[in-house]
N, C-alpha and C positions, 0 to 999 in steps of 0.2 A: 679240761683244755683251755677254758676261758680264763681260769685262774693262772694257768701257766703263761698264757699270752700277756696277761696283766703284769705278772712279775718280769717277764722277759723284756717288755717295753721299758719297765722301770730300770732294769739292769743295763740295757743298752744306753740309756741316758746316763746312769751312774758312771758307767765305764767310758763315757764320751766316745762311743764306738764310731769309727769312721767307715766310709764305704771301702770295700775291698780290704778289710782289716782282719776278719775272722778266718783263721787258717784251718781250723778243724772243728768238727761238731761230733759229739758222741751222745747217742740216744741210748740210755741204759736204765739202770734201776730194776733190772730183773726180767720183766716180761713185755717189752715193747711190741712184740709180735702178736699179743692178744688185743691190741688196739688197731682197728681198721686203718689202713694206710691213708684213706681220704681224710681222716680226722687230724692227721698231721699237717695237712695242706696249709692251714692258716699260719702255723708256726714257720713253715718254710717260706711262705710269702713275706712274713715279717723279717726274717733274717737274710733273705736273698740279696738285698743290696749290700750287705756287709761282708758277704763271703768273697774270698779270693777266688780267682778263676780256677785254680787247681786245688781247692779246698778238699781235705779228706773228710768225708762224711760217713760215719760208722753208725750202724744200729746193732744192738744186741738182738738175738733171736733165739727162741726156744724151738727145738726140732719138731715138737708136736703142734705148734701153732703157726710156724712160718710156712704158710701155704704158698703155692705158686702165685696165686693172685696177690697175696700180701707182698711178696718179694717184688713182683712186677710193679705194684703200686708205689713201693718205697723207692725203687729204682727210678721211676718216672719223676719222683719228687727231687731226686738228686743224690740219694744214698749210693755210694760207690764202694762201700766195704761192709761186710757182714761178719759178726762175731757170734758164733753158735755156742750156747751153753750145753755142750755135750756131756761133760763130766766123766763119762765112762762109756765103754762099749760092752760092758758086762751087765746082763739083764738083772741078775740078783743084786748087784751093787747099786744099780739105778733105783731099784725098789727100796733098798736101805736108805738111799738119799731122798726118798719120796719124790722122785722125778716122774713126770707123767709120760715121758717118751720112751720108746724102745730103741735098741741099737739100730734097728732097720730104719726107723724114722730119721735118726741122725744122719745116717749114710745118704738116704734119699734127699733130705733137705740140702745137704752140702753139694751133692751132685747136681741138684736142680739149680742152685745158685750159680754154679759154674756154667751150666748150660745157658743160663740167662745172660751171661757175659760179665758177671762179677769176677774181677781179676784178683782182688784182695779179699781173701776169706780166712778167718781165724776160727779156732775152736779152743775150748778150755777143758782141761782134765783135772780131776780132784784126786789127791792121794792122801795117805795117812788116815784112811778110814778103817773101821773094824773089819777084819777079814782080808785086807789087802795083802797080796803076795807079789813077789817079783814076777812070777809067771802071769798073773792077772794084769799087772801094770805094763809088762812087756807087750802083752796082747793089745792093751789100750793104745800104746804108742805105735805099734805096727799098724793097727787099724787106722789111726790118725794119719799116718804117712802114706797110706794107700789112697787117701782122698786128696782132691785138688786144693790143698791149703798152702799158704805161704807164711803162716803165723800160728803159733801155739802158745797158750798160757797154761802153766802148771801150778796149781795152788794146793797147799796143805789144807785139809778140812779145819775150819775154825768153828768153835762152838759159841753161838750167840745166846746171851742170857734169855731165858724164857722159852727157848725152843725145845723140841723133843730130844734133841741131841745132848742138851745140857745134863740130862739124867744119866748119860753114859760117858763119864769123864775119860775113860780109857781111850776113847776115840779121838781125844784132843791132843794126844802126845805127838810131838814132832819127832820124827825118826831121822836123825841127821844122816846116818849111813844110807838110808833109803832115799833121802832127798838128793844126796850127792850122786847116787847111782842113777836116779831119774834124770837129773840135769845132764850127766855125761852121756846117757843113752840118747837123749834128744839131740845133743850137740853132735854126737857121732853120726847122726842122720843128715848133717849139713845145715842145721838151723843154728844160727849164732845167738848166743844169750846176750841180750843187750840191756837186761834189767833183771832184778832178782827173780821174777816169775815169768818173764816173757822171752820168747825165742822166735826166730824166723829168718827167712831170706828177705823179708820186708819188715822194716821197723815202723811200728805205729807212730805216726807223727803226733797224735793226740797224747799217747802215753809219754812220749819224750818231752812234751810240753810241761808236764808235771815235774819231771826230773830236772828240767832246765829252769824251774822256778818261774815260769811265765805266768802272767795274770790269766784268769779264766772265770767266765760267768758260770754260775751254777743255778739252773732254773728248775724248779720242781720241789716237791716235799722232801726235805732232807738233803737237797743237792747243794753242796758247799761251793762257795766261790771265793776268789782271792783277787784283790787289787792293791798293789803296792804293799803297805804295811797293815792292811785290814783284811780280815777273813769274815765271810758272811754265811750265816746259818739260818736258812728258812726252817720253819717248824717241820719236823718229820711226820707229824700227825696229819694224815691226808684230809680228814674232815675239817680240821682247824685250818689247814692250808687253803682249802677251797673257800672257806669263810673269809680269810684274810691272807692272801699270798704275800702281802708286803710286811707281815709281822716277822721281821728278820733280825736275828741277834747279830751284833757286830763285835768281833774280837779284835782288839788293837794289839798289833805285834810291835816289838821293839826291834831296832836294828840288829841287836844281838840275837834275838829270836830267829830272825830271817837268816843271819849268818850261819847259825848252828843248823838250821833246817837245810840250808844249801849243802852243808858238809855231809849230813846224813843222807840226803837224796843223791848227792854226787857219788858217794861210795857204794850205793845200792844200784848203780846204773853205769852205762858207758859214758855218761856225761863227764864224770870226774870232778875234781875239786881244784880250783885255781889256787896256787900258792899265795897269791895276793890276798886271798880271803882268810889266811891264817895269821894268828898272832905270832910274835917272835918265839914264844915258848912252844907253840904248836908246830912251828917249822922245825924246831929241834927234835921234837917227838916224831915228826914225819920223816926226818932224815934217818932216824933209827929204823923205822919201818921200811924205808927204801933200801937201806943196807941189808936188811933181813929178807928182802924180796917179797915183803908183804904188800908193798905199794910199788907202783911203777911211775917214774917221773919222765914226762915227755913234754918238752916246750912249756915249762911252768905249769903244767897240769898234772895232778896226781890221780892215777887210776888204780882201782882195786881189782886185782885178778880173781878174787874169790868173793862173790857177793854175799855168801853165807856168813862171812866175817865182817860185813859192813858195819854193823852197830858196834862191835867190839873195837874196830879200828877207830871209829869216830870217838868213842869213849876214851881210848888210849891217848888220842891227840889232846884231849882236854884234861887229862889226868895230871 
């Protein structure tokens, strides 16, 4: 935590942060709920002057470690949104994913959060795992909507190099038909899809900040930040980070890098892409997509009605 404070002070200076300028905070990286709430207090004291009055402050939480006391402590610090790493309500699937919680723990944690007064609660589900069926996923979705949530994230299982899952490549296959079915099933429940993996009656302002290409501070081992045309990469090695949290690699972006990133991000979300960001050749390509109903044009903004085609649309524009 001391290393985190050191880097955070450095970043606030680097970003020339002003009072009442930070709109959102996201405490993530896997298991924030395994850290006692009081240990976050110095971090909140440091950032408090920079927060807007209505700042969205989210913490991820694991159902097995997000105790009543932890949630109360985080709420007292200012956290007003919780995102639970549920992943599934199927006990066998949770074991396959090496999760430490049970379906009952997930239900209890979310109900407790609501009872404590958290209005904005999210959970995530994982699909495209070995053994997934529509019946299993249908049950996951039904269980999710039986809980007091207003946001849901649905992610296909990704295989990280060096993990146990890497030895089971069949689990990494994306199933387009299944993905489309999951997305439609969630939307049929009244949750709007505002980004490739996120749905809700509430849109996470923090998530939208990425899609809108806003600047953001990344503090912690492996937490990436961006300011203007620079991207910052603290070391992902925790021990090395503790030794020197200011050992940060800087990537210089070109104007063209940023322009292309905005196009890719815009097509993967409700943000859209401004026609002014396109070259003359890309505008011609875009008109072809509009005529084919692959893109929607509203007030000089291009919107993608099918986020699963986002990358293909962006590549078509530049072809």
